C-alpha positions as a Python dict, from the first residue, in 0.01 Angstrom:
ca = {
    (1, 'M'): (0, 0, 0),
    (2, 'P'): (113, 83, -357),
    (3, 'E'): (68, -194, -607),
    (4, 'L'): (368, -278, -825),
    (5, 'R'): (333, -477, -1145),
    (6, 'K'): (572, -605, -1408),
    (7, 'P'): (738, -329, -1616),
    (8, 'S'): (583, -467, -1936),
    (9, 'E'): (235, -388, -1801),
    (10, 'A'): (321, -17, -1772),
    (11, 'R'): (488, 44, -2108),
    (12, 'A'): (175, 153, -2288),
    (13, 'T'): (112, 436, -2041),
    (14, 'L'): (437, 628, -2089),
    (15, 'P'): (387, 765, -2443),
    (16, 'H'): (76, 947, -2320),
    (17, 'L'): (262, 1155, -2062),
    (18, 'A'): (256, 1528, -2118),
    (19, 'P'): (635, 1586, -2113),
    (20, 'L'): (696, 1292, -2346),
    (21, 'A'): (384, 1335, -2560),
    (22, 'S'): (554, 1584, -2790),
    (23, 'L'): (777, 1298, -2902),
    (24, 'G'): (477, 1112, -3038),
    (25, 'P'): (225, 866, -2897),
    (26, 'G'): (392, 573, -3073),
    (27, 'A'): (725, 588, -2887),
    (28, 'A'): (866, 238, -2871),
    (29, 'A'): (911, 74, -2531),
    (30, 'G'): (1272, 31, -2440),
    (31, 'R'): (1389, 371, -2563),
    (32, 'R'): (1643, 529, -2334),
    (33, 'L'): (1550, 824, -2118),
    (34, 'L'): (1831, 1073, -2070),
    (35, 'C'): (1900, 1354, -1825),
    (36, 'R'): (1763, 1670, -1984),
    (37, 'D'): (2067, 1872, -1867),
    (38, 'C'): (2369, 1655, -1949),
    (39, 'G'): (2232, 1380, -2174),
    (40, 'A'): (2350, 1094, -1951),
    (41, 'P'): (2137, 777, -1976),
    (42, 'V'): (1908, 740, -1673),
    (43, 'T'): (1661, 458, -1748),
    (44, 'D'): (1439, 346, -2032),
    (45, 'D'): (1066, 371, -2085),
    (46, 'G'): (1035, -8, -2059),
    (47, 'A'): (1133, 15, -1690),
    (48, 'A'): (810, 201, -1603),
    (49, 'V'): (605, 36, -1328),
    (50, 'P'): (255, 120, -1209),
    (51, 'V'): (247, 224, -844),
    (52, 'A'): (-87, 286, -671),
    (53, 'G'): (-266, 221, -1001),
    (54, 'S'): (-56, 436, -1236),
    (55, 'A'): (297, 474, -1374),
    (56, 'V'): (246, 853, -1374),
    (57, 'H'): (160, 1075, -1078),
    (58, 'H'): (95, 1444, -1022),
    (59, 'R'): (183, 1560, -670),
    (60, 'T'): (252, 1887, -488),
    (61, 'N'): (517, 1911, -217),
    (62, 'P'): (468, 2099, 112),
    (63, 'S'): (622, 2412, -47),
    (64, 'G'): (349, 2417, -312),
    (65, 'I'): (569, 2300, -600),
    (66, 'A'): (383, 2063, -835),
    (67, 'F'): (554, 1768, -1003),
    (68, 'T'): (458, 1517, -1269),
    (69, 'F'): (670, 1208, -1236),
    (70, 'G'): (690, 858, -1374),
    (71, 'C'): (757, 548, -1165),
    (72, 'F'): (1043, 323, -1273),
    (73, 'G'): (1162, -5, -1125),
    (74, 'A'): (1521, 67, -1227),
    (75, 'A'): (1719, 383, -1298),
    (76, 'P'): (2087, 289, -1328),
    (77, 'G'): (2175, 646, -1425),
    (78, 'A'): (2044, 784, -1095),
    (79, 'R'): (2224, 775, -764),
    (80, 'I'): (2043, 782, -431),
    (81, 'A'): (2133, 1066, -197),
    (82, 'G'): (2029, 1139, 161),
    (83, 'E'): (1883, 935, 441),
    (84, 'P'): (1541, 787, 363),
    (85, 'T'): (1252, 966, 532),
    (86, 'A'): (882, 894, 551),
    (87, 'E'): (805, 1261, 623),
    (88, 'H'): (567, 1405, 360),
    (89, 'T'): (583, 1083, 156),
    (90, 'W'): (342, 1056, -134),
    (91, 'F'): (323, 678, -94),
    (92, 'P'): (222, 552, 253),
    (93, 'G'): (455, 277, 370),
    (94, 'Y'): (746, 416, 166),
    (95, 'A'): (1040, 633, 270),
    (96, 'W'): (1204, 854, 9),
    (97, 'S'): (1553, 979, -70),
    (98, 'F'): (1665, 1206, -352),
    (99, 'A'): (1753, 1057, -694),
    (100, 'L'): (2031, 1253, -864),
    (101, 'C'): (2179, 1221, -1212),
    (102, 'R'): (2507, 1026, -1203),
    (103, 'G'): (2636, 1250, -1483),
    (104, 'C'): (2573, 1603, -1358),
    (105, 'G'): (2412, 1576, -1013),
    (106, 'E'): (2079, 1733, -1117),
    (107, 'Q'): (1788, 1618, -902),
    (108, 'L'): (1586, 1383, -1120),
    (109, 'G'): (1331, 1287, -856),
    (110, 'W'): (1315, 1046, -566),
    (111, 'H'): (1389, 687, -472),
    (112, 'F'): (1110, 518, -273),
    (113, 'R'): (1185, 225, -44),
    (114, 'G'): (918, 23, 136),
    (115, 'R'): (795, -327, 203),
    (116, 'L'): (735, -393, -165),
    (117, 'P'): (1011, -350, -424),
    (118, 'H'): (1173, -9, -440),
    (119, 'F'): (1105, 230, -726),
    (120, 'Y'): (1214, 567, -860),
    (121, 'G'): (979, 861, -909),
    (122, 'L'): (1150, 1057, -1188),
    (123, 'I'): (1035, 1408, -1275),
    (124, 'L'): (938, 1383, -1640),
    (125, 'T'): (1041, 1737, -1737),
    (126, 'R'): (1395, 1650, -1623),
    (127, 'L'): (1416, 1363, -1871),
    (128, 'R'): (1412, 1341, -2250),
    (129, 'L'): (1386, 1049, -2488),
    (130, 'E'): (1705, 959, -2668),
    (131, 'S'): (1679, 1068, -3028),
    (132, 'S'): (1767, 831, -3308),
    (133, 'D'): (1846, 1139, -3517),
    (134, 'P'): (2221, 1210, -3485),
    (135, 'G'): (2164, 1573, -3587),
    (136, 'P'): (2328, 1771, -3868),
    (137, 'P'): (2678, 1670, -3982),
    (138, 'M'): (2959, 1872, -3833),
}
């Protein structure tokens, strides 16, 4: 059964993830993660939770598509879609549904529900850290 811990215990692992690593290994916990496509807030890096020993997983679906995703205890910017299924689950004892962006509907990953607290597996390449740089003046 996957082991869930407090979000604060997972924070240090997120800055080392490949899709977020380009933003620097010193990214502060609590920074918002946005939908890559529309920029809507999805969660923050402080909501990361280790599941089955890690907050980050690399898995391949039955179609041969590989994913790197982070596990988050909360993702208010994601909506759950579809009936939960345990078919082809990556976490025994958990059923999954799709997790879609509330802003644009892009699939961000999956919502996992089981005997322990639920969590979201969010595809890291579909998220970006919110920038504190407002960009060039208009």
